[in-house]
N, CA, C and O of each residue as an XYZ file, in Angstrom:
356
protein
N     -10.358      7.267     -3.002
C      -9.620      6.250     -2.491
C      -9.491      5.006     -3.649
O     -10.265      4.916     -4.602
N      -8.668      4.314     -3.457
C      -8.516      3.116     -4.320
C      -9.158      1.926     -3.657
O      -9.156      1.672     -2.453
N      -9.710      1.234     -4.635
C     -10.253     -0.243     -4.199
C      -9.315     -1.342     -4.193
O      -8.367     -1.424     -4.973
N      -9.595     -2.171     -3.310
C      -8.923     -3.402     -3.385
C      -9.019     -4.193     -4.638
O     -10.010     -4.046     -5.354
N      -8.031     -5.054     -4.977
C      -8.080     -5.834     -6.254
C      -8.091     -4.834     -7.557
O      -8.400     -5.312     -8.649
N      -7.775     -3.538     -7.448
C      -7.654     -2.643     -8.531
C      -6.087     -2.691     -8.917
O      -5.188     -2.978     -8.127
N      -5.932     -2.364    -10.244
C      -4.677     -2.302    -10.729
C      -4.344     -0.633    -10.950
O      -5.046      0.050    -11.697
N      -3.348     -0.155    -10.308
C      -2.947      1.385    -10.558
C      -1.541      1.389    -11.267
O      -0.704      0.487    -11.309
N      -1.512      2.631    -11.802
C      -0.215      2.749    -12.441
C       0.532      4.057    -11.770
O      -0.050      5.138    -11.682
N       1.765      3.867    -11.346
C       2.491      4.758    -10.525
C       3.593      5.225    -11.417
O       4.101      4.457    -12.233
N       3.965      6.431    -11.286
C       4.987      7.006    -12.162
C       6.193      7.289    -11.027
O       6.078      7.891     -9.960
N       7.358      6.672    -11.590
C       8.586      6.840    -10.666
C       9.342      8.319    -10.865
O       8.879      9.196    -11.595
N      10.389      8.434    -10.215
C      11.196      9.740    -10.303
C      11.656      9.965    -11.747
O      11.735     11.123    -12.158
N      11.958      8.957    -12.524
C      12.295      9.097    -13.871
C      11.370      9.123    -15.011
O      11.720      9.154    -16.191
N      10.064      9.109    -14.537
C       8.957      9.128    -15.530
C       8.538      7.827    -15.974
O       7.668      7.748    -16.841
N       9.024      6.868    -15.511
C       8.622      5.464    -15.898
C       7.276      5.040    -15.288
O       6.968      5.475    -14.178
N       6.632      4.384    -15.819
C       5.172      3.896    -15.422
C       5.422      2.403    -14.819
O       6.204      1.590    -15.311
N       4.695      2.210    -13.776
C       4.783      0.768    -13.240
C       3.367      0.568    -12.694
O       2.754      1.419    -12.050
N       2.872     -0.756    -13.047
C       1.574     -1.281    -12.584
C       1.690     -1.965    -11.459
O       2.594     -2.796    -11.362
N       0.810     -1.744    -10.425
C       0.550     -2.407     -9.095
C      -0.826     -2.952     -8.934
O      -1.811     -2.367     -9.384
N      -0.886     -4.158     -8.243
C      -2.093     -4.436     -7.929
C      -2.355     -4.056     -6.437
O      -1.389     -4.242     -5.696
N      -3.398     -3.598     -5.911
C      -3.780     -3.164     -4.793
C      -4.238     -4.387     -3.920
O      -5.298     -4.958     -4.181
N      -3.439     -4.784     -2.887
C      -3.673     -6.022     -2.184
C      -4.544     -5.604     -1.112
O      -5.486     -6.355     -0.861
N      -4.408     -4.532     -0.422
C      -5.113     -4.092      0.737
C      -5.037     -2.693      1.140
O      -4.055     -2.035      0.798
N      -6.017     -2.146      1.862
C      -6.008     -0.755      2.247
C      -6.176     -0.817      3.660
O      -7.052     -1.553      4.114
N      -5.346     -0.042      4.525
C      -5.255     -0.164      5.971
C      -5.377      1.258      6.525
O      -4.923      2.261      5.974
N      -6.030      1.221      7.654
C      -5.992      2.418      8.409
C      -5.284      2.178      9.685
O      -5.744      1.322     10.441
N      -4.062      2.930     10.059
C      -3.209      2.840     11.109
C      -3.254      4.135     11.698
O      -3.062      5.153     11.034
N      -3.536      4.139     13.093
C      -3.360      5.579     13.761
C      -3.844      6.722     12.972
O      -3.141      7.727     12.860
N      -5.023      6.629     12.409
C      -5.623      7.868     11.645
C      -5.174      8.020     10.257
O      -5.753      8.817      9.519
N      -4.168      7.303      9.842
C      -3.778      7.530      8.433
C      -4.120      6.258      7.555
O      -4.289      5.165      8.097
N      -4.204      6.402      6.388
C      -4.514      5.341      5.359
C      -3.258      4.869      4.525
O      -2.397      5.670      4.161
N      -3.211      3.607      4.263
C      -2.085      3.020      3.510
C      -2.549      2.156      2.402
O      -3.662      1.631      2.456
N      -1.795      1.991      1.456
C      -2.151      1.003      0.473
C      -0.922     -0.120      0.435
O       0.276      0.163      0.457
N      -1.366     -1.167      0.385
C      -0.427     -2.457      0.291
C      -0.520     -2.764     -1.229
O      -1.573     -2.977     -1.830
N       0.750     -2.756     -1.776
C       0.734     -3.011     -3.212
C       1.816     -3.985     -3.675
O       2.920     -4.049     -3.134
N       1.430     -4.749     -4.721
C       2.249     -5.863     -5.303
C       2.605     -5.346     -6.868
O       1.772     -4.731     -7.534
N       3.801     -5.640     -7.311
C       3.861     -5.159     -8.705
C       3.145     -6.201     -9.675
O       3.410     -7.401     -9.614
N       2.319     -5.726    -10.482
C       1.438     -6.467    -11.435
C       2.191     -7.328    -12.266
O       1.902     -8.520    -12.372
N       3.151     -6.797    -12.871
C       3.772     -7.469    -14.006
C       4.889     -8.684    -13.491
O       5.155     -9.675    -14.171
N       5.415     -8.418    -12.290
C       6.516     -9.329    -11.833
C       5.855    -10.273    -10.755
O       4.795     -9.997    -10.193
N       6.574    -11.389    -10.530
C       6.268    -12.212     -9.718
C       6.891    -11.971     -8.202
O       7.699    -12.740     -7.681
N       6.432    -10.907     -7.657
C       7.351    -10.317     -6.455
C       6.592    -11.058     -5.275
O       5.373    -11.223     -5.234
N       7.308    -11.387     -4.529
C       6.819    -11.925     -3.120
C       6.731    -10.873     -2.019
O       6.172    -11.153     -0.958
N       7.343     -9.495     -2.266
C       7.392     -8.609     -1.201
C       6.373     -7.470     -1.712
O       6.425     -7.043     -2.866
N       5.598     -7.090     -0.916
C       4.676     -5.893     -1.078
C       5.291     -4.635     -0.698
O       6.166     -4.610      0.167
N       4.871     -3.548     -1.315
C       5.402     -2.316     -1.037
C       4.141     -1.627     -0.099
O       2.976     -2.023     -0.136
N       4.593     -0.629      0.656
C       3.549      0.152      1.523
C       3.706      1.636      1.122
O       4.789      2.217      1.174
N       2.571      2.200      0.726
C       2.564      3.673      0.557
C       1.519      4.226      1.237
O       0.472      3.631      1.492
N       1.845      5.654      1.617
C       0.799      6.261      2.513
C      -0.117      7.243      1.495
O       0.320      7.905      0.554
N      -1.433      7.153      1.927
C      -2.181      8.197      1.234
C      -1.982      9.600      1.733
O      -1.818      9.812      2.934
N      -1.992     10.587      0.817
C      -1.870     11.922      1.247
C      -2.563     12.879      0.095
O      -2.973     12.374     -0.951
N      -2.647     14.015      0.302
C      -3.127     14.982     -0.639
C      -2.387     15.963     -1.225
O      -1.688     16.659     -0.488
N      -2.397     16.169     -2.436
C      -1.465     17.224     -3.073
C      -2.219     18.672     -2.809
O      -3.253     18.876     -2.174
N      -1.471     19.495     -3.417
C      -1.859     20.906     -3.155
C      -3.253     21.227     -3.629
O      -3.931     22.132     -3.144
N      -3.643     20.429     -4.612
C      -5.022     20.542     -5.405
C      -6.168     19.717     -4.521
O      -7.358     19.761     -4.831
N      -5.736     19.060     -3.535
C      -6.515     18.190     -2.657
C      -6.811     16.850     -3.451
O      -7.786     16.223     -3.037
N      -6.268     16.428     -4.297
C      -5.957     15.088     -4.937
C      -5.418     14.016     -4.177
O      -4.416     14.183     -3.483
N      -6.018     12.912     -4.258
C      -5.331     11.713     -3.274
C      -4.230     11.370     -4.107
O      -4.335     11.258     -5.328
N      -2.939     11.165     -3.326
C      -1.740     10.605     -3.832
C      -1.178      9.725     -3.029
O      -1.563      9.644     -1.862
N      -0.189      8.932     -3.511
C       0.385      7.907     -2.714
C       1.927      8.273     -2.491
O       2.638      8.492     -3.472
N       2.362      8.327     -1.377
C       3.583      8.789     -1.007
C       4.399      7.777     -0.194
O       3.805      7.018      0.572
N       5.716      7.730     -0.323
C       6.566      6.844      0.527
C       6.413      7.295      2.032
O       6.164      8.456      2.358
N       6.573      6.350      2.825
C       6.721      6.538      4.160
C       8.174      6.871      4.624
O       9.118      6.109      4.419
N       8.274      8.015      5.237
C       9.537      8.586      5.566
C      10.101      7.877      6.764
O      11.247      7.431      6.717
N       9.329      7.747      7.869
C       9.876      7.204      8.939
C       9.849      5.592      9.278
O       8.813      4.934      9.179
N      10.882      5.137      9.614
C      11.052      3.611      9.707
C      10.045      3.197     10.851
O       9.471      2.124     10.669
N       9.782      3.823     11.881
C       8.789      3.541     12.926
C       7.367      3.441     12.241
O       6.661      2.441     12.371
N       7.038      4.432     11.579
C       5.740      4.453     10.918
C       5.622      3.277      9.992
O       4.629      2.550      9.980
N       6.704      3.107      9.189
C       6.498      1.882      8.205
C       6.400      0.442      9.127
O       5.702     -0.515      8.793
N       7.075      0.481     10.106
C       7.026     -1.015     11.113
C       5.574     -1.131     11.569
O       4.980     -2.209     11.564
N       5.077     -0.087     11.928
C       3.616     -0.032     12.527
C       2.689     -0.645     11.627
O       1.912     -1.534     11.973
N       2.776     -0.133     10.378
C       1.918     -0.551      9.296
C       2.059     -1.854      8.850
O       1.109     -2.623      8.708
N       3.455     -2.180      8.578
C       3.716     -3.590      8.271
C       3.276     -4.701      9.312
O       2.789     -5.776      8.962
N       3.493     -4.336     10.608
C       2.896     -5.166     11.654
C       1.541     -5.281     11.622
O       1.089     -6.410     11.814
N       0.639     -4.215     11.387
C      -0.711     -4.274     11.579
C      -1.186     -5.096     10.147
O      -2.146     -5.866     10.182
N      -0.582     -4.906      9.163
C      -1.000     -5.861      7.830
C      -0.622     -7.246      8.157
O      -1.487     -8.059      7.831
N       0.407     -7.730      8.698
C       0.777     -9.106      9.012
C      -0.088     -9.593      9.888
O      -0.413    -10.778      9.822
N      -0.640     -8.687     10.924
C      -1.575     -9.261     11.948
C      -2.920     -9.463     11.340
O      -3.696    -10.319     11.763
N      -3.193     -8.658     10.331
C      -4.545     -8.906      9.647
C      -4.516    -10.135      8.808
O      -5.506    -10.865      8.756
N      -3.406    -10.400      8.138
C      -3.170    -11.643      7.257
C      -3.225    -12.841      8.142
O      -3.915    -13.803      7.805
N      -2.590    -12.846      9.176
C      -2.720    -13.955     10.171
C      -4.050    -14.200     10.684
O      -4.534    -15.321     10.839
N      -4.649    -13.044     10.953
C      -6.005    -13.277     11.529
C      -6.848    -13.838     10.506
O      -7.619    -14.742     10.826
N      -6.804    -13.391      9.224
C      -7.544    -13.926      8.094
C      -7.310    -15.394      7.822
O      -8.252    -16.095      7.451
N      -6.104    -15.890      7.987
C      -5.465    -17.134      7.689
C      -6.206    -18.116      8.829
O      -6.790    -19.136      8.463
N      -6.142    -17.771     10.076
C      -6.759    -18.416     11.230
C      -8.463    -18.746     11.027
O      -9.052    -19.768     11.378
N      -9.037    -17.526     10.340
C     -10.334    -17.873     10.265
C     -10.673    -18.876      9.054
O     -11.662    -19.604      9.136
N      -9.895    -18.896      8.015
C      -9.892    -19.891      6.947
C      -9.607    -21.275      7.359
O      -9.937    -22.206      6.625
N      -9.026    -21.468      8.468
C      -8.565    -22.957      8.878
C      -9.595    -23.547      9.680
O      -9.461    -24.692     10.111
């Protein structure tokens, strides 16, 4: 598993490397998800990837295929962020 505040490098379909900062790791309905922000750019929008395992049992990050699943994870993260903001106030 990846730790928060870590920078990871992902390789896209064309073989290009992209660095991402791990903002958070969430568990939703028994699955684990990584909330990532591009490390090099001033991005305002995070991406969400799902933890899975490859055929060798190694942890990998994959796109979320279902819109409903993506919405559940995005909502869970927004609720967590809103709750943390309330605590800080």
